[in-house]
N, C-alpha and C positions, 0 to 999 in steps of 0.2 A: 414181127420178129426183130430182135436187136441186131444191129450190124456187128461184125466181128470186132471192131475197135471200140465199141460202146461199153463203158463200165457199168456194172450193176450198182444201183443206188444202195448205200448202207446208211441207215439212220445213225446220226452221231449220238454218242453217249451224252448224258445230261450236262457234263462239265465242258463239252465241246460246243454247246449251243451258243449263239451270239448273246450279247448282254441282255437283249430283250426277252430272252427266255426266263420265266420266273425262277427256275431252279438256279440258273447261272447268275441271275441278278442277286439272289439271296446269298450265294457264295461270295460274290464280289463285295456285297455290302458288308458281310461279316469280316472279310479281309480288310476292307476300308476302316471298319470300326477298330480293328487291332492296330492299324497304322495311326489312328487318330487318338490313341490313348497312351499313357505312360504310367510309371509307378512313382508314388510319392508317399511321404509320411504324413498321415492325416490325423488331426486332432478331432476327437469326437466328444470331448467334454473332460472334466477332471478325471485323471487317472485312466484315461481311455484313448488309445492311439492305435493305428494299424498302418501297415504298408499296403496301400490300396492302388487300384487302377483308377486314374483320373483323366479328364480330357486334356489333350495337348494344349499348352498355352498359345494364345494368338495375339497378334498386335492389336491393341485397342486404340492407343493414341499415336500420333505421328512422332512422338518423342520416345516411344518404346523400343526395346530390342528383345529378341528371343535368344536366350543363351543356353547352350547345351552344358549341363553341369558336369565338369570333369572331376572336381573335388569339392567336398563340403564337410561340415563338422557340426557338432552339437554344442550348444551354449548353455550355461547355467540359467539363462533367462527362459530357455525352452523348458527346463525342468520346473521353473516357477509357473509357467503357463499350465503345465500338466498337473500341478498341484492345485490349480484354481486361483492362483494369486493375481491373475490378470483377467478378470471376468469379461473384459471387452473383446477378448479373443473368442470368436464364435465357433461352434462345432462345424466341421467340414473344412477348416482352414488347413492348408499345407504349411507346416512349420519350417523354421530355418531362415537365417538372414546372413549367412556367410558362404561365399562360393568363389571358386575360380573356374572359368569355363571358356567355351569357344562360341563366338558370336555366330548365329545362324541366319538371323534376319534383323533388319533395322527399319524403323519408320522413316518417312521421307524427311523429317526434320533433323535426323541424326547424321552428322557429317564427319565426326571425328573418329568413329569406329566403324568397322566394315565386317561383313561375313568372313569368317576364318580367323579373325583376331582373337588372341588369348587375352582375357581381361579378368581383373578382380571385380567382383560384385560387392560393393560396400554394404555394410549393415545399415547405413543411413542413406536415404534417397534425398536428393536435393533438386528442387525446381530450378534453382539458380537465379531467380529473378525477384523473389520476395524480399522484404526488409531484412529478415534474419539471414537468408542465404547470402545477401550482399554484405552482411557483417561477418560471414564465415561461421555462423551458428546454424549449421545445416540441420542439427537435431531438432530445432524449433521451427522448421520450415512451415510457412503458412500456405504454400501453393500446392499442397497435396503430398509433400514428402515427409521427411523425418524418419522415425522408426516405423516403417509400414510393412516391410517384408516379413512374412511369417507372423504378423501381428494384426494388421488391418487388411492385407491382401496376401495371396498365396506366396510362399517363400521358396527357399533354396534347397530343402531336403527332398529333392525330386530329380528326375532324369533331365528335365528341362524347366526353365522358368522364364516368366515375363519380367523384364527389368524396366520400370518406369524411369523417366528422366535419364535415359541411358548415357547421354552425352556428358552429364555432370555427376553421375553416380557410379561410373565404372572407371577403372584405372588399368593401363596397359601393363602386362607382366614383363619385367625387364629380362633381357637376354641373360642366360646363365643362372636364373632363379627358377626353382622348381615350383610346380603348382602347390605342393605341400608347404613349402616355405612361405610363399606369398599369401596363402590362405590365412595365415595368422595375422595378416594386415587388415583383414575384413572387419575385425572387431577388437580382439583382446589387446593388441599392441597399441592402437590409438586410444583405446579406453584407459589403459593404465597410464599412458603418457599424458594425455590431456586432462583427464578427470583427477588423476592422482598427482603426477609430477608437476605439471604446469599449474593446475589450480592450487596445489599445495605450495607453490613458489619455492620448490627445492633449490637450494643454492650451495655453492662450494663450501665444504666444511660442516654442513648440517649433519645432525643426528636424525636419521629418518627411521620411523617404525612402520612396518607394514603388517597389519593384523590380518592374517589369512593368507596362506601360501598356495592358493589355487592358481589357475591360469591367469586371472586378472592380477592377483598379487605378484606373481612372478613377472608379469609384464611391467608392473609398476617398479619392481626391483631393476629390471632391464633398463627402464627409462631413467631411474635415479642415477645409475652409474655414469650417465652422460654428463652429470653435473658435479662429479667428484665430491660426494658426501664423505664425512669423516667416518661415519658408521651407518650401515644399513642393517637393521634388526628385524628379523622375521619372527612372527608369533603365530603358532598354530597348535592344534591338539594332535595333529598327525605327525609322527616322526618321519614317515615317508615323505611327506610334503616339506618338512623342514630340511630333509636331506636334499630335496630338489632345490630349495631356496639357497642352500650353500653352493650348489652347482651353478645357480644363476647369479651369484655374486653377493649374497648376504654374508657378512662377516660374523654376525652373532645370531644364533637362533634360540628361541625360548619356547618350550612346551608349557603352555599355561595351565595344563592339567596337573603338572608336577612342580612348576616353578612360579614365583611371583614376578610377573613382568615389570610391575611398578618399581619394585625394589631394585631389580637389575638395571632398569633404565635410569633411575635416579642415581644409582651408583656410578654410572658412566657420565653423568651430566652435572655433577656437584649438587645433586638434589633438585635440579630445576625441572627436568623432563625433556622430552624430545622437541626439536625444532618443528618437525613435520610428522604427523601421524595420519595413517590411512586405515579406514574400516572401523568396525565396532571396537569397543574398549578405548578408542582413540582419545576421547575427551578426558579420560583419567590419566593418560600418559603424556599429554602435551604440556609444554612449558608455558608460562605467562608470555603473551605476545606471539605464540606459535600458531601454526596452521593445522586444521583438521580437514583433510580432503576425503569426503565420503564417496565411495564408489560402490555401485551394485544395485540390484533390484530389491525393493522392499515390499513385501506382501503383507506386512503387519506393522502396527505402530511401533515407533522406537522412541524411547524417553531420552531427552536431553536435559541434563540437570543444570538449567540456567541459574539456579540459586547458588551454584558454586562456580559457574563459568563467567558470570557477567562482570565480575571485578578483575578478570585475568587477561583482558584484551585479546581473547582468542578469536581467530577468524575461522569460520566453518563454511566450507563450500560443498555443494552437491553438483551433480551433473549427469546428463545423458550425453554420451560421446557425440561430438560434432563431425569427427573425421577430417577436420581441416589440416591435421598433421600428416595425413596419408602420403602426400607427395614427398615430404621430408623423410619419413620413415622408409619410403620406397627407395629413395636414393641411398640411404644408409644400408638397406638390405642388398641393393645391387652391388655395393662396394664391400659387402661381407663384414660390415661393422656391427650388424645385428645378426645373431645366430638364432633363427626362429625354428629351425628343424627340430631342436631338442624339445619343443613343446609337444610334439606328436609322439605319444607313447603307445598308441594302439591303432591298428590299421584294419579296415574292412572294405568290402565291396558295397556299392550302394544297396544291393539287394539284401545285405546283412544289417540293414538299418535297425531292426528290432533288437538284435544282439548287441549292436553298438550302444543303443540306449541303456541296455542292462549294465554294460561295463561302465559307462559314464555315470550312470545313476548311483553306482556303488563304488565310487572312486576311493573311498577309505579302504575298501578291501582289495580293489583291483590295481590301485596305484595310478589310475588314469589321470592325465592332465588334459590333453586334447585327443579326441579320437578323430581320425581322418578317414573319410569314406570316398572311394573313387569308383568311377565307372569301369566296367570290364572292357579291356581293349580288344 
């Protein structure tokens, strides 16, 4: 017989068993699986993408960091990937190469950023030690960097991401600058400034023509104004984007679906043409001795009419952004000399990634410049 103080044994329910019990173990394993995955935008091949559950990123090299993505965006190059213009991007890749986030982990070799830091993740990764990195040409990195995020390795359109070469590929977010503002420094602002303005050798008094008033074109206009050109002319087929170009500082706009840009520019330049031109149509608009700064992703061949250019002493430059100008542009942003918030026209939560792609892909109808996706707080 039981003593009066003895309790009767009651068998535990299945979820009260210790971890060794098979049912309990299965439940814990399922919970662990949920904790070890996150959501990301995954490329499955041309015209095929989805917001999928993928494994959590982990540190691979001691130069890596794991960053929680607080804000990200979509780039025109992502659309080129989805069109199949970059066949080196393989199915299963997480897209995106622009983010502002919070550092969660760092490798043992990373000394300048720490868990809890707010950082910009640059579109270009830099090993920091190869020949080209030492020259500031990070886009041509030989040590495993360059444009790899969302291209050769998983990228930024995710809840978390692995950042290679974190010490040399991230930048601290200045006090008083929002995630959304600083996000524009991940790609479009240094691209327009370096590949357009600096490669084009824009100088005071120049007549500058920007063909295409999308985010990169508007970034080029923003950079041009630092050098006091006499005219900045924006050319586009979209009146909405031409209106945006005016707001960003273009003093003349041309809709080349209704107007002849060559006649207008020659009328402004005594028949010579522009000092600096950027994007397509540019070779027709540049003056003898001028500069053509080509910016953008090319998925198809483009014809250069050297039979008419070779006698005109025209300089033509191309370029993948190097992001060497990021620290300079960061200082200008911190002192509010660059207003980058106006690039963001549409806002979404990360989980609304598919809708954001629809809006950005149909920019002519939606008026989208940059869409900004943020995590839910």
